[in-house]
C-alpha positions in Angstrom: 1.6 60.0 -2.0 -0.4 57.1 -0.6 -0.4 54.2 -3.2 -3.6 52.7 -2.6 -3.4 48.8 -0.8 -5.1 46.3 -2.9 -8.2 45.1 -1.9 -8.4 42.5 0.3 -9.1 39.2 -1.3 -13.3 38.8 0.3 -13.2 42.2 -1.1 -12.2 40.8 -4.5 -15.0 38.0 -4.4 -17.7 40.4 -3.2 -17.4 42.7 -6.5 -16.6 39.2 -8.7 -19.4 37.6 -7.0 -21.8 41.0 -6.8 -21.3 41.3 -10.4 -21.9 37.8 -11.7 -25.2 37.6 -9.9 -26.7 41.1 -11.2 -25.5 39.3 -14.8 -27.3 36.2 -13.8 -30.5 38.0 -12.7 -30.5 40.0 -15.4 -30.3 37.6 -18.3 -33.0 36.0 -16.6 -34.7 38.8 -16.5 -34.2 39.4 -20.1 -34.7 35.7 -21.5 -38.2 35.8 -19.7 -38.9 39.0 -21.0 -38.7 37.8 -24.5 -40.0 34.7 -23.8 -43.1 36.4 -22.4 -43.6 38.7 -24.8 -43.4 35.6 -27.7 -45.8 33.5 -25.7 -48.1 36.9 -25.6 -47.6 37.1 -29.2 -48.7 33.4 -30.3 -51.8 33.7 -27.7 -52.6 36.5 -29.9 -52.4 35.2 -33.0 -54.7 32.0 -31.3 -57.0 34.2 -30.0 -57.5 36.4 -33.2 -57.7 33.3 -35.8 -60.4 31.6 -32.9 -62.5 34.8 -33.2 -62.1 35.3 -37.1 -63.1 31.5 -37.3 -66.2 32.0 -35.1 -67.1 34.5 -37.4 -66.9 33.4 -40.7 -68.9 30.1 -39.5 -71.4 32.4 -38.3 -74.9 31.5 -40.1 -76.3 35.2 -39.5 -73.1 36.4 -41.6 -73.4 34.2 -44.4 -77.5 35.5 -44.7 -76.4 39.0 -44.1 -73.7 39.0 -47.3 -77.2 37.8 -49.0 -78.7 41.2 -48.2 -78.6 44.5 -50.3 -76.8 46.2 -47.5 -74.7 43.7 -45.4 -72.8 46.5 -43.3 -76.6 47.3 -41.4 -76.1 43.9 -39.6 -73.1 42.8 -39.6 -71.6 46.1 -37.9 -73.7 45.8 -35.0 -72.6 42.2 -34.9 -68.9 42.8 -35.3 -68.4 45.6 -32.2 -70.6 42.7 -30.0 -68.4 40.4 -30.9 -65.2 42.7 -30.5 -66.2 43.6 -26.7 -66.9 39.9 -25.8 -64.1 38.7 -27.6 -61.9 41.0 -25.8 -60.1 41.7 -28.9 -59.6 45.3 -30.9 -60.9 45.1 -34.3 -63.6 41.8 -36.2 -63.3 43.3 -39.9 -66.0 41.5 -42.1 -65.3 42.7 -46.2 -66.1 41.4 -49.2 -64.0 39.0 -51.8 -62.8 42.1 -52.9 -61.8 43.5 -49.5 -63.9 46.2 -49.3 -64.8 46.4 -45.6 -68.7 45.9 -44.5 -67.6 46.4 -40.8 -64.9 48.5 -38.8 -64.3 50.0 -35.2 -64.2 52.9 -37.1 -67.5 53.3 -38.7 -65.3 56.3 -40.9 -63.4 53.6 -42.7 -66.5 51.4 -43.8 -66.4 51.2 -47.6 -63.2 51.7 -47.6 -59.8 48.9 -48.8 -59.0 46.8 -46.3 -55.0 47.8 -45.3 -53.4 43.9 -45.0 -52.9 41.1 -47.1 -55.7 38.9 -48.6 -54.9 36.1 -51.2 -54.1 33.5 -49.1 -57.4 33.5 -47.6 -59.1 34.6 -51.0 -57.4 30.7 -52.2 -59.4 29.1 -49.4 -56.4 29.0 -46.7 -57.3 31.0 -43.1 -53.3 32.6 -42.0 -51.8 35.4 -39.8 -49.3 38.1 -39.9 -48.4 41.4 -38.3 -49.0 44.4 -40.5 -49.8 47.9 -39.6 -53.6 49.3 -40.4 -55.4 52.3 -39.8 -55.4 51.4 -35.4 -51.7 51.2 -35.6 -49.3 47.5 -35.6 -51.4 44.8 -35.4 -51.4 41.2 -35.0 -54.1 39.5 -36.8 -56.0 37.1 -38.9 -57.8 36.2 -41.9 -60.6 33.7 -42.4 -62.6 32.8 -45.5 -66.8 32.8 -45.8 -68.0 29.9 -47.5 -71.5 30.1 -48.7 -72.7 26.6 -50.6 -68.9 25.9 -50.7 -68.3 29.7 -52.7 -65.9 32.2 -50.9 -68.2 35.1 -50.3 -66.3 37.3 -48.5 -63.2 37.2 -45.2 -63.6 38.2 -41.6 -60.2 40.1 -40.5 -60.2 39.9 -36.0 -57.0 41.3 -34.7 -55.6 42.5 -31.3 -52.6 45.9 -31.4 -49.4 45.2 -30.8 -49.6 47.9 -28.1 -52.1 45.8 -26.0 -50.1 43.1 -26.3 -47.3 44.8 -24.9 -49.4 46.3 -22.0 -50.4 43.1 -20.9 -46.6 41.6 -20.3 -45.8 45.2 -19.1 -47.1 43.8 -15.7 -46.0 40.7 -15.7 -42.5 42.3 -16.2 -43.2 44.6 -13.5 -43.2 41.8 -11.7 -40.4 40.2 -13.0 -37.9 43.0 -12.8 -39.2 42.9 -8.8 -38.3 39.5 -8.3 -34.9 40.0 -10.2 -34.3 43.2 -7.7 -35.2 41.5 -4.8 -32.7 38.3 -5.8 -29.5 40.5 -6.4 -30.2 42.0 -3.6 -30.6 38.5 -2.0 -27.5 37.7 -3.5 -25.6 40.8 -2.5 -26.6 40.0 1.0 -25.7 36.3 1.3 -22.6 37.1 -1.0 -21.6 40.1 1.9 -22.3 37.7 4.4 -20.3 34.8 3.0 -17.5 37.1 2.1 -17.1 38.6 5.4 -17.0 35.2 7.0 -13.9 35.1 4.5 -12.5 38.1 5.5 -12.5 37.0 9.4 -11.1 33.7 7.8 -8.0 35.7 5.9 -7.2 38.4 8.3 -7.7 40.3 5.1 -5.1 39.9 3.2 -5.4 39.5 -0.5 -4.3 37.4 -2.5 -1.0 38.5 -2.9 -0.4 38.3 1.1 -1.5 35.5 1.5 0.4 33.6 -1.4 3.5 35.0 0.3 2.1 33.5 3.6 1.7 30.2 1.8 5.3 29.7 0.7 6.9 31.2 4.0 4.9 28.6 5.6 6.1 25.3 2.7 9.6 26.7 3.6 9.3 26.7 7.2 7.6 23.3 7.7 10.0 22.0 5.7 13.1 23.3 7.0 12.5 22.6 11.0 14.5 19.0 11.5 11.1 17.8 13.9 8.5 16.0 12.1 4.7 17.4 11.7 2.3 15.3 10.8 -1.3 16.6 10.7 -4.3 13.8 10.2 -7.9 14.3 9.5 -10.9 13.7 10.9 -10.7 10.1 8.9 -7.4 9.4 10.4 -5.9 10.0 6.9 -2.6 11.9 6.7 -3.4 15.7 5.8 -0.1 17.0 5.5 3.6 15.8 6.4 7.1 17.5 6.6 10.5 16.7 5.6 11.4 15.6 8.9 8.0 13.6 9.8 8.9 11.5 6.7 12.6 10.9 8.3 11.5 10.3 11.4 8.9 7.6 10.6 11.0 6.0 7.8 8.0 6.4 5.1 8.2 6.9 1.4 6.2 7.4 -1.3 2.8 9.8 -1.3 1.5 9.8 1.8 -1.2 12.0 1.7 -4.8 10.9 1.9 -3.3 7.2 3.5 -4.4 6.2 6.7 -2.1 6.2 9.3 -3.0 2.1 9.8 -1.4 1.6 6.0 2.3 3.3 6.7 3.3 0.2 8.0 4.2 2.1 11.7 4.8 -0.3 14.7 1.5 -1.5 16.5 1.6 1.0 19.5 3.2 3.8 17.6 -0.1 3.2 15.1 -2.2 2.8 18.0 -1.1 6.3 19.6 -1.7 8.3 16.3 -5.3 6.9 15.8 -6.1 7.8 19.9 -8.8 10.5 20.3 -6.6 11.4 23.6 -4.1 14.0 23.6 -0.1 12.5 24.3 2.3 14.6 25.9 6.4 13.3 25.3 5.6 9.9 25.1 8.1 7.6 24.0 7.8 5.5 20.7 10.1 3.1 18.9 10.6 2.6 15.4 12.9 -0.2 13.6 16.0 2.3 14.4 14.6 5.3 16.4 13.5 6.6 19.9 10.6 9.1 19.1 9.5 11.6 21.7 5.6 12.3 20.4 3.1 14.8 21.2 -0.6 15.0 19.5 -3.0 17.4 20.1 -6.7 16.9 18.6 -8.0 19.9 16.2 -11.7 20.6 17.3 -14.5 22.9 16.9 -17.8 21.4 17.8 -16.7 18.4 15.7 -13.1 16.4 15.1 -11.4 17.8 12.8 -7.9 16.3 13.0 -5.0 15.8 15.1 -1.5 17.4 15.2 1.4 15.1 15.8 4.5 16.4 16.7 7.9 13.7 16.3 11.5 14.7 18.0 14.3 12.0 17.7 15.7 11.1 20.8 17.7 8.5 19.8 20.9 9.7 20.3 19.8 10.9 23.6 18.4 8.0 25.0 21.8 6.5 23.9 23.9 9.0 25.9 21.6 8.5 28.7 22.0 4.8 28.6 26.1 5.8 29.1 25.2 8.2 31.5 23.0 5.2 33.3 26.1 3.1 33.2 28.8 5.6 34.1 26.5 6.4 37.1 26.0 3.1 38.1 29.9 2.5 38.1 30.1 5.9 40.2 27.5 3.9 42.4 29.3 0.6 42.7 33.1 2.6 42.8 31.3 4.6 46.2 30.1 1.1 47.0 33.5 -0.8 46.9 35.2 2.5 48.6 32.6 2.3 51.6 33.0 -1.4 52.0 37.4 -1.0 51.6 38.0 1.2 54.2 35.3 -0.7 56.5 37.6 -3.8 55.4 40.4 -1.2 56.3 39.4 -0.2 60.1 38.9 -4.1 60.6 42.8 -4.1 59.7 44.3 -1.2 61.3 41.9 -2.5 64.9 42.9 -6.0 64.1 46.8 -4.4 64.4 45.8 -2.1 67.5 44.9 -5.5 69.3 48.0 -6.4 68.5 46.7 -9.2 66.1 49.3 -8.2 62.9 48.9 -12.1 61.6 45.5 -12.2 61.6 45.6 -8.8 60.1 48.0 -9.4 56.8 45.9 -13.2 56.6 42.5 -11.4 56.2 43.8 -8.4 54.2 45.0 -11.1 51.9 42.0 -12.6 51.7 40.0 -10.0 50.7 42.8 -9.0 47.8 42.9 -12.4 46.8 38.6 -12.0 46.8 38.2 -8.9 44.6 41.2 -9.5 41.6 39.7 -12.8 41.3 36.3 -11.2 40.0 38.3 -9.2 38.1 40.7 -11.7 36.8 38.0 -13.5 35.8 36.1 -11.1 33.5 39.2 -10.0 32.1 40.5 -13.4 31.2 36.8 -14.1 29.6 36.4 -10.5 28.4 39.1 -8.8 27.6 37.5 -6.0 24.8 37.0 -3.5 27.3 34.2 -1.8 27.3 32.4 -5.1 27.6 34.7 -6.0 30.6 34.6 -2.6 33.0 30.2 -2.8 31.9 30.4 -6.8 34.1 32.3 -5.4 36.3 30.2 -2.3 37.4 27.3 -4.7 36.8 28.6 -7.3 38.9 28.8 -4.6 41.7 25.5 -3.3 41.8 23.6 -6.8 41.2 25.8 -7.7 44.7 24.8 -4.5 46.4 20.6 -6.1 45.2 21.9 -9.3 46.4 22.2 -11.4 43.4 25.3 -12.5 42.4 26.6 -11.8 38.5 28.6 -14.4 36.9 30.7 -14.7 34.1 30.7 -18.4 32.5 33.2 -20.3 31.5 32.6 -20.4 28.3 32.9 -16.7 27.8 35.7 -16.2 25.7 36.3 -12.7 23.6 39.5 -10.9 22.3 40.5 -7.2 22.4 40.1 -6.0 18.6 38.0 -9.0 17.8 34.6 -6.6 17.1 34.2 -5.0 14.1 33.9 -1.4 13.8 30.5 -1.7 12.4 29.2 -3.0 15.8 30.0 0.1 17.9 30.4 -0.5 22.1 27.3 2.1 22.4 25.2 -0.4 21.3 26.6 -3.2 22.9 26.2 -1.7 26.2 22.7 -1.0 25.2 22.4 -4.6 24.7 23.8 -6.0 27.4 23.1 -3.5 29.9 19.6 -3.5 29.5 19.6 -7.3 29.5 21.8 -7.7 32.5 19.4 -4.7 34.6 16.3 -7.0 33.8 17.7 -10.6 34.5 18.9 -8.6 37.8 15.2 -7.0 38.7 13.7 -10.6 38.1 16.2 -12.3 40.1 16.3 -10.5 43.1 14.5 -12.1 46.1 15.1 -15.4 44.7 16.2 -18.1 46.2 20.3 -18.7 45.2 19.5 -15.4 43.6 22.1 -15.3 40.3 22.9 -13.8 36.9 25.1 -15.9 34.5 26.4 -14.0 31.9 28.1 -15.9 28.7 29.5 -14.0 25.8 31.3 -15.8 22.4 32.1 -14.1 19.6 34.0 -16.3 16.5 34.8 -15.5 12.8 31.2 -15.2 11.9 28.8 -14.7 15.2 28.5 -12.6 18.8 26.9 -14.8 20.9 25.0 -12.7 24.2 23.2 -14.6 26.3 22.1 -13.8 29.6 20.4 -16.0 32.5 18.4 -15.6 35.6 16.9 -17.0 38.2 13.8 -15.5 38.2 10.1 -16.9 37.4 11.0 -17.1 33.9 8.6 -15.8 31.2 5.3 -17.0 30.2 5.7 -18.5 26.9 2.5 -16.6 25.6 4.3 -13.6 26.6 7.7 -14.8 24.6 7.3 -12.2 22.3 5.0 -9.4 24.4 7.9 -8.8 26.3 9.6 -7.2 23.4 7.0 -4.5 23.5 7.8 -1.0 24.5 5.7 -0.7 27.8 5.6 -4.7 28.5 6.7 -5.2 31.9 6.2 -6.9 35.0 6.9 -4.1 37.6 5.7 -1.2 38.8 5.9 1.6 36.7 8.1 4.3 37.9 7.9 8.0 37.6 9.4 7.4 34.3 7.8 4.2 32.9 9.0 0.7 32.5 9.1 -1.5 29.4 11.5 0.3 27.5 15.0 -1.5 28.1 14.0 -5.0 26.2 12.6 -2.9 23.7 16.1 -0.9 23.1 18.0 -4.0 22.8 15.3 -5.7 20.0 16.1 -2.0 18.1 19.5 -2.6 18.4 19.8 -6.1 17.6 17.5 -5.2 14.8 19.4 -2.2 13.2 22.4 -5.0 12.8 20.6 -7.8 11.2 20.7 -10.2 14.5 18.3 -12.2 16.7 17.1 -12.0 20.1 15.3 -14.9 22.0 13.7 -15.4 25.0 13.7 -18.9 26.6 13.2 -20.9 30.0 16.1 -21.6 31.5 17.7 -25.1 32.8 17.5 -24.3 36.4 14.2 -22.2 36.3 14.2 -18.5 35.7 14.7 -16.9 31.9 17.2 -16.9 29.4 18.0 -13.6 27.1 20.1 -14.9 23.7 21.3 -12.2 21.3 23.2 -13.1 17.9 24.9 -10.6 15.5 26.4 -11.6 12.6 30.1 -10.0 12.4 31.1 -9.4 8.8 34.7 -11.7 8.1 36.4 -9.2 6.7 36.1 -6.9 9.8 37.4 -8.9 12.5 40.3 -9.0 14.1 42.5 -12.1 15.2 39.6 -14.4 15.8 39.9 -17.3 18.8 41.0 -20.7 19.0 37.3 -22.1 18.6 33.7 -21.3 17.1 30.1 -21.3 18.4 28.2 -24.4 17.9 24.5 -23.8 16.8 23.8 -24.1 20.6 26.1 -21.3 21.5 28.5 -23.4 23.1 32.5 -23.1 22.5 34.1 -26.0 20.6 37.7 -26.7 19.9 38.7 -27.3 16.1 40.2 -30.3 15.3 
């Protein structure tokens, strides 16, 4: 046995709306009918009372009453009034309710069927009463002659006649009602056909289950999803989006501009143009953002997806460093091969002493740089980074020098300051300085690395063109660069530096160097409880090492 499928939501709404329209139209029709019937009865009462009053005030009626046979004069008169006034009867009677006139001549001389007490007391009145012509709406008024009541007049309209008057109105009314019902049914069908297309013919239970699945899937994905309406207000945000953007509380309905996001990220969200794999930085994350406008004849909103590539960006930075070390080793191997060929050639020429002197000088020169770096910065990660960057800078015609003030002992840096962040900070500062110094006269980059019990100072100075004071803050924004953009874009390095510094509650500043160029300085606080053995000295406010007394 096949179980019937539940009616779709559109079908249920159509049935409900059709019944509702029918009930409303029927109610309105019934109300209108009752109202028209009441109005028709009130009009009949006024008409009957007006006719009866006019007859009772007629002088000819009073004169006819004084004659020996009032019926002879009053019967033709009453019939004439009845035809012209469009009433069903005009009955003139004496004070004992004996008829002088009647539409049926056989009823003349018989008692009037109805109430006359009020009229005999001088009070005209109306009533609904069943007489010889059937139920009728009638009025009874007294006839005065010299201040004395000498007779009564009753004029009336049959109830059937009133119903006939209303019948035409009712017919027209029900015609309008049927038309309204038909129009409402057609409108309801059209609306629900569109709803059926929108809901794909699903019933309420299926829509409810789909909503539950949608909500579960929406909040299960780690990627951030943000939906904005046409006014750039948050229409929907999942848990991943809240975490990646660092927003809390009820943000639905709030404008993107009020979320406290970085200016460039806010500008990208407010843009009407689609964005593809665009990199943005928050206080602690590197995000890849994609946006897609939702439109259908008019702007309806924007769908935004966010991916966290913070770890990936750090790994790429480390990979770039490793790649730089590899290139440096390759360059050194090439240079070593050239020097070895030179030594071999000198020996083949019989100049062994000159070969020994040349090889010794080259060995001392290479060892001097290593000894200088290791002596100043014995922390292995920073030392390896400086040696690799020195080789890269040398290839580009820039001399990288570790200042004599540098001093970081191995084991001094705490676990709360990971080597990955140090590579990000110092590596990007050196790369930026080498770019600036390349091509300048006496191209040089000077690195100073100091650490005492309270702070780690990393200072990088170059001999480039320096930084315009007007751009002292903008230089740390993502996308800012004085170099032409490459395939992967530029302006991310210093932004990553500031992000890492901010993550450790440090400070990052830029100033003009003494000999020209720019000087970038990073100060990172070091928790005393996590420090190893401190060096014999401290750092002054200017970053210079001074001996303790």
